[in-house]
TIGU-186740 format. One line per field, with one value per residue: residue in three letters; chain; y, z, x of N, C-alpha, C in turn. Coordinates in steps of 0.2 Angstrom, whole numbers, m for minus. Each point is the difference from the previous one (the first is absolute). Example, Ala and Ser with C-alpha at 12.3 -4.5 7.8 and 13.67 -1.06 7.14 Angstrom:
koldren: c(ALA,SER);
baza: c(A,A);
nY: c(m28,5);
nZ: c(39,m4);
nX: c(66,m2);
caY: c(6,6);
caZ: c(0,1);
caX: c(m4,4);
cY: c(6,5);
cZ: c(0,3);
cX: c(4,m4);
This chain:
koldren: c(UNK,UNK,UNK,UNK,UNK,UNK,UNK,UNK,UNK,UNK,UNK,UNK,UNK,UNK,UNK,UNK,UNK,UNK,UNK,UNK,UNK,UNK,UNK,UNK,UNK,UNK,UNK,UNK,UNK,UNK,UNK,UNK,UNK,UNK,UNK,UNK,UNK,UNK,UNK,UNK,UNK,UNK,UNK,UNK,UNK,UNK,UNK,UNK,UNK,UNK,UNK,UNK,UNK,UNK,UNK,UNK,UNK,UNK,UNK,UNK,UNK,UNK,UNK,UNK,UNK,UNK,UNK,UNK,UNK,UNK,UNK,UNK,UNK,UNK,UNK,UNK,UNK,UNK,UNK,UNK,UNK,UNK,UNK,UNK,UNK,UNK,UNK,UNK,UNK,UNK,UNK,UNK,UNK,UNK,UNK,UNK,UNK,UNK,UNK,UNK,UNK,UNK,UNK,UNK,UNK,UNK,UNK,UNK,UNK,UNK,UNK,UNK,UNK,UNK,UNK,UNK,UNK,UNK,UNK,UNK,UNK,UNK,UNK,UNK,UNK,UNK,UNK,UNK,UNK,UNK,UNK,UNK,UNK,UNK,UNK,UNK,UNK,UNK,UNK,UNK,UNK,UNK,UNK,UNK,UNK,UNK,UNK,UNK,UNK,UNK,UNK,UNK,UNK,UNK,UNK,UNK,UNK,UNK,UNK,UNK,UNK,UNK,UNK,UNK,UNK,UNK,UNK,UNK,UNK,UNK,UNK,UNK,UNK,UNK,UNK,UNK,UNK,UNK,UNK,UNK,UNK,UNK,UNK,UNK,UNK,UNK,UNK,UNK,UNK,UNK,UNK,UNK,UNK,UNK,UNK,UNK,UNK,UNK,UNK,UNK,UNK,UNK,UNK,UNK,UNK,UNK,UNK,UNK,UNK,UNK,UNK,UNK,UNK,UNK,UNK,UNK,UNK,UNK,UNK,UNK,UNK);
baza: c(A,A,A,A,A,A,A,A,A,A,A,A,A,A,A,A,A,A,A,A,A,A,A,A,A,A,A,A,A,A,A,A,A,A,A,A,A,A,A,A,A,A,A,A,A,A,A,A,A,A,A,A,A,A,A,A,A,A,A,A,A,A,A,A,A,A,A,A,A,A,A,A,A,A,A,A,A,A,A,A,A,A,A,A,A,A,A,A,A,A,A,A,A,A,A,A,A,A,A,A,A,A,A,A,A,A,A,A,A,A,A,A,A,A,A,A,A,A,A,A,A,A,A,A,A,A,A,A,A,A,A,A,A,A,A,A,A,A,A,A,A,A,A,A,A,A,A,A,A,A,A,A,A,A,A,A,A,A,A,A,A,A,A,A,A,A,A,A,A,A,A,A,A,A,A,A,A,A,A,A,A,A,A,A,A,A,A,A,A,A,A,A,A,A,A,A,A,A,A,A,A,A,A,A,A,A,A,A,A,A,A,A,A,A,A,A,A,A,A,A,A);
nY: c(2378,2,m4,2,m6,3,m1,4,4,m6,1,m4,4,m1,4,m3,5,m4,6,m1,3,6,m1,m2,6,0,m1,4,4,m2,0,5,1,m3,4,4,m2,2,5,1,m1,4,4,m1,0,5,3,m1,3,5,1,m1,5,4,m1,0,4,m5,3,m6,m4,3,m6,m3,1,m4,5,5,m4,m3,6,2,m5,1,7,m1,m4,5,4,m4,m2,7,2,m5,3,m2,m3,3,m4,4,m5,5,m2,4,m3,m4,4,m5,m3,4,m1,m6,1,4,m3,2,6,m4,m4,5,1,m6,0,6,m2,m6,3,5,m5,m3,6,2,m7,2,m2,5,1,m3,m5,3,m5,3,m7,1,3,m6,0,m2,4,m2,5,m5,5,m4,m2,m2,m7,0,5,m4,m5,3,2,m5,m3,4,m1,m7,1,4,m4,m6,4,4,1,0,7,m2,2,m7,3,m2,m1,m7,1,m5,m2,m3,m4,1,m3,4,m4,4,m5,1,m7,1,m3,m2,0,7,m2,m3,6,3,m5,0,7,0,m5,4,6,m4,m2,6,2,m5,3,4,3,7,m1,m3,m1,m4,3,m6,m3,4,2);
nZ: c(m13,2,m3,2,0,m4,3,m5,1,0,5,m4,m1,0,m4,1,m1,1,1,m3,m3,0,1,m6,m3,3,4,4,m5,m2,6,0,m6,3,5,m5,m6,4,1,m7,m2,5,m2,m6,1,4,m4,m5,5,1,m6,m1,5,m2,m6,5,3,4,m2,1,m1,m5,m2,m3,m5,m2,m5,4,4,m4,m3,7,1,m6,2,5,m3,m5,4,3,m6,m2,5,m2,1,6,m1,4,m1,3,m2,1,5,0,6,m4,m4,m3,6,0,m7,1,6,m1,m6,m6,3,4,m6,m3,5,0,m7,1,5,m3,m5,4,4,m6,m3,6,m1,m6,m3,1,m6,5,m4,1,m3,m2,0,4,1,4,m6,3,m3,4,m3,2,m3,m2,1,5,0,4,m4,m6,3,3,m6,m2,5,m2,m6,2,4,m5,m4,3,3,m4,2,m5,1,0,m5,m1,3,5,m5,1,m4,m4,m1,m6,0,m6,1,m5,0,m4,0,3,m1,3,m6,5,m5,0,m5,m1,2,m4,m4,2,1,m5,m2,2,m3,m5,1,1,m5,m3,4,m2,m5,m1,m6,0,m6,0,m6,m2,1,m5,5);
nX: c(422,m6,m4,m6,m1,m4,m6,m3,6,0,4,3,5,7,2,5,3,5,2,5,m4,0,m6,0,0,m6,5,m2,0,6,2,m3,3,5,m1,m3,3,5,m3,m1,6,1,m5,1,6,m1,m4,5,5,m4,m1,7,0,m4,2,5,m4,m2,m5,m2,5,1,0,6,m3,m4,m2,0,m3,m3,0,m1,m4,m2,0,m3,m3,0,m1,m4,m3,0,m3,m3,m6,m2,m5,m4,m5,m4,m4,m4,m4,m5,1,m4,4,m3,1,6,1,m1,4,6,0,0,m4,m3,m2,m2,m4,m3,m1,m3,m3,m3,m1,m3,m3,m2,m1,m3,m2,0,6,5,m2,m5,m4,m6,m3,m5,m1,m4,m6,0,3,6,5,4,4,5,3,4,m6,3,0,5,3,m2,1,5,1,m2,3,4,m1,0,5,3,m2,1,5,m2,m6,m4,1,m6,m4,2,5,3,4,1,5,1,6,0,6,2,5,2,6,2,4,6,m1,m5,m3,m4,m5,m2,m3,6,3,m4,0,6,0,m4,4,5,m3,m1,6,2,m4,2,5,m4,4,1,4,6,0,5,2,m1,5,1,m4);
caY: c(3,m5,2,m5,m4,1,m2,3,4,m4,m2,m7,m1,6,m1,4,0,2,3,2,8,4,m2,5,3,m4,m7,m1,0,m6,m5,0,m3,m7,m2,0,m7,m5,m1,m5,m7,m3,m1,m6,m6,m1,m3,m7,m5,m1,m5,m6,m3,m2,m6,m6,m1,m2,6,m2,m1,5,m4,m1,m4,m7,1,3,m4,m5,3,1,m6,m2,3,m3,m7,1,3,m5,m5,3,1,m7,1,m3,4,m3,2,m2,1,1,m1,2,m6,0,6,0,1,7,3,m3,2,7,4,2,5,m2,m4,5,3,m6,m1,6,m1,m5,2,4,m4,m4,4,2,m5,m1,4,5,m3,m5,3,m3,0,m3,m3,0,m2,0,m4,5,m3,4,m1,1,m1,m1,m4,m8,m3,2,7,1,m3,5,6,m3,0,7,2,m3,3,7,0,m4,0,5,1,6,4,1,3,m5,m1,m3,m7,m3,m4,m3,m1,m6,2,m6,3,m3,4,m1,0,4,m3,m2,3,0,6,3,m4,m6,2,2,m7,m4,3,m1,m7,0,3,m5,m5,4,1,m7,m3,4,8,4,m4,2,m6,1,m4,m5,1,m2,1);
caZ: c(m3,1,m3,2,m5,2,m5,2,5,6,0,1,0,m1,m5,3,m4,3,m5,2,0,0,m7,m5,m1,m4,3,4,m5,m4,5,1,m6,1,6,m1,m2,5,5,m3,0,7,2,m4,3,6,m2,m2,5,5,m4,1,6,1,m3,3,7,1,3,7,5,m1,m2,m7,m3,m3,m6,2,5,m4,m3,4,2,m6,1,6,m2,m4,4,5,m4,m1,6,4,7,0,m1,4,m2,5,m2,6,m1,6,1,1,m2,m3,6,2,m5,0,6,1,m6,m3,3,6,m2,m2,6,2,m4,1,7,m1,m5,4,4,m4,m2,5,2,m5,1,m5,m7,m2,m4,1,m6,1,m6,m1,6,6,m1,0,m1,3,m3,6,m3,4,6,0,3,7,0,m3,5,5,m3,m1,7,3,m4,3,7,m1,m2,3,7,2,m4,m5,1,m6,1,3,6,m1,m3,0,m6,0,m7,m1,m4,m3,m1,m5,0,m5,3,m5,m6,m3,m6,m2,m2,4,0,4,7,2,0,6,6,0,2,8,3,0,5,6,1,1,6,6,0,6,1,m5,m3,m4,m6,0,m4,m7,m2);
caX: c(m6,m6,m7,m5,m4,m7,m5,m6,1,2,7,1,7,4,6,6,6,6,5,7,0,m6,m4,0,m7,m5,0,m7,m6,0,m2,m7,m3,1,m4,m7,m2,2,m6,m5,3,0,m7,m2,3,m4,m6,2,2,m6,m5,3,m1,m8,m1,3,m3,m7,m4,m3,4,6,5,0,m5,3,4,7,3,3,6,5,2,4,6,3,2,6,5,3,5,7,5,1,m3,m7,m6,m6,m7,m5,m7,m4,m7,m4,m4,m7,m2,m6,m5,0,m4,m7,m4,0,0,6,3,4,6,5,4,5,6,5,4,5,5,4,4,5,5,4,4,5,6,1,2,m4,m6,m6,m4,m7,m1,m8,m4,3,7,6,7,6,6,4,7,6,m2,1,m6,m1,m3,m6,m4,m1,m4,m6,m3,m1,m6,m6,m1,m2,m7,m4,1,m5,m6,m1,m6,m4,m7,m4,3,7,0,7,2,6,3,4,5,4,7,5,6,5,6,4,2,m7,m1,m7,m3,m5,m6,1,0,m6,m3,3,m3,m7,m1,1,m5,m6,1,m2,m7,m3,2,m4,1,4,6,6,3,6,0,6,6,m1,m7);
cY: c(m5,3,m5,m4,0,m4,3,4,m3,m2,m7,m2,6,m3,4,m1,3,3,2,8,3,m2,5,3,m5,m8,m2,m1,m7,m6,0,m3,m7,m3,m1,m7,m6,m1,m4,m7,m3,m2,m6,m6,m2,m4,m7,m5,m1,m5,m7,m4,m2,m6,m6,m1,m3,5,m2,m1,4,m5,0,m4,m6,1,2,m4,m6,2,1,m7,m3,4,m3,m7,1,3,m5,m5,3,0,m6,1,m4,5,m4,3,m3,1,0,0,2,m6,2,7,1,0,7,4,m2,2,7,5,1,6,m2,m5,5,3,m5,0,6,m1,m6,2,5,m4,m4,5,2,m5,m2,4,5,m3,m6,4,m4,1,m2,m3,m1,m2,1,m3,6,m5,4,m3,2,m2,m2,m5,m8,m3,2,7,0,m3,5,6,m3,0,7,3,m3,3,7,0,m3,1,6,2,7,3,2,4,m5,m2,m4,m8,m2,m4,m3,m1,m7,3,m6,4,m5,4,m2,1,5,m3,m2,5,0,6,2,m5,m6,1,1,m6,m3,3,m1,m7,m1,3,m4,m5,3,0,m7,m3,4,7,2,m4,2,m7,2,m5,m5,2,m2,1,6);
cZ: c(1,m3,2,m6,2,m5,3,6,7,m1,1,1,m1,m5,3,m5,4,m4,4,1,m1,m7,m5,m1,m4,3,4,m5,m3,5,1,m6,0,5,m1,m3,5,5,m3,0,7,2,m4,3,7,m1,m2,5,5,m4,0,7,1,m4,2,6,0,4,7,5,m1,0,m7,m3,m4,m6,2,5,m4,m4,4,2,m6,1,6,m2,m4,4,5,m4,m2,6,4,7,0,m1,3,m3,5,m3,6,m3,6,1,1,m2,m3,5,2,m5,1,6,1,m6,m3,2,6,m2,m3,6,3,m4,0,6,m1,m4,4,5,m3,m2,6,3,m4,1,m5,m6,m2,m3,2,m6,1,m7,m2,6,6,0,m1,m1,4,m4,4,m3,6,6,m1,2,7,1,m2,6,5,m2,m1,6,3,m4,3,6,0,m1,5,8,3,m4,m5,2,m7,2,3,7,m1,m2,0,m6,1,m7,0,m5,m3,m2,m5,0,m6,2,m5,m6,m4,m6,m1,m2,5,1,4,7,3,1,6,6,0,2,8,3,0,6,7,1,1,6,6,0,6,1,m6,m3,m5,m6,0,m4,m7,m3,m5);
cX: c(m5,m6,m5,m3,m7,m5,m7,0,3,8,0,7,4,6,6,6,6,5,7,1,m7,m4,0,m7,m4,m1,m6,m6,1,m1,m8,m4,1,m4,m7,m2,2,m6,m5,2,0,m7,m2,4,m3,m7,0,1,m6,m5,3,m1,m7,m1,3,m3,m7,m3,m3,6,7,6,1,m5,3,5,7,3,3,6,5,3,6,7,4,3,6,6,3,4,6,4,0,m2,m7,m6,m6,m6,m5,m7,m4,m8,m4,m5,m8,m3,m7,m5,m1,m5,m7,m4,m1,0,7,4,5,6,6,4,5,6,5,4,5,6,5,5,5,6,4,5,6,6,0,2,m4,m6,m6,m4,m7,m1,m7,m4,4,7,5,6,5,6,5,8,5,m2,2,m7,m1,m3,m7,m5,m1,m4,m7,m4,m1,m6,m6,m2,m3,m8,m4,m1,m5,m5,1,m6,m4,m6,m5,2,7,m1,7,0,7,3,3,5,5,7,4,6,5,7,5,2,m7,m1,m8,m3,m5,m6,1,1,m7,m4,2,m3,m7,m2,1,m5,m7,1,m1,m7,m3,2,m3,0,3,7,4,2,6,m1,6,6,m1,m7,m1);
């Protein structure tokens, strides 16, 4: 026996009852009475899920925003500690992005950031997370990655961004990224903030060394 779950005349689901024998009189009517409030509950649950998703996403780049990204990092640090697996964090900065904004304006800068975020996300593995932490800065959370894995992924990120120009309303612009890598080993117990600080320190070294490059945080940093 099946009855639609509706909300304002629109069917959003179906409630199915499987019986071993023919339904008793009134079963369908009872199922319908149950399905009606179910439609309201499903609609509310869907709206709540959509709102939660919107609140977690940076509207410009469609990556995780800083608040939810850092919460996700805390979850991954705890999970990797439980499962004794490594976790890599890649701090990313768009090189000389202020020049883009100052020369061509913030709308063009936004176009560049959207494309950079798209290229970064497409270069990550399934299960990795990209977070916009502010301005032209991003974090890539890479669970289960060894140092070798993290270096390979970071180089892929760099190549995806810098090897071809970005189309903007001001014409084609070529931008590059610098990145710093920190890897927590399977027995590492560093807090998320310490892991971020290590990746940021490596990123600053990459920028100081000329940009468009990758640097690795030292052991114990």
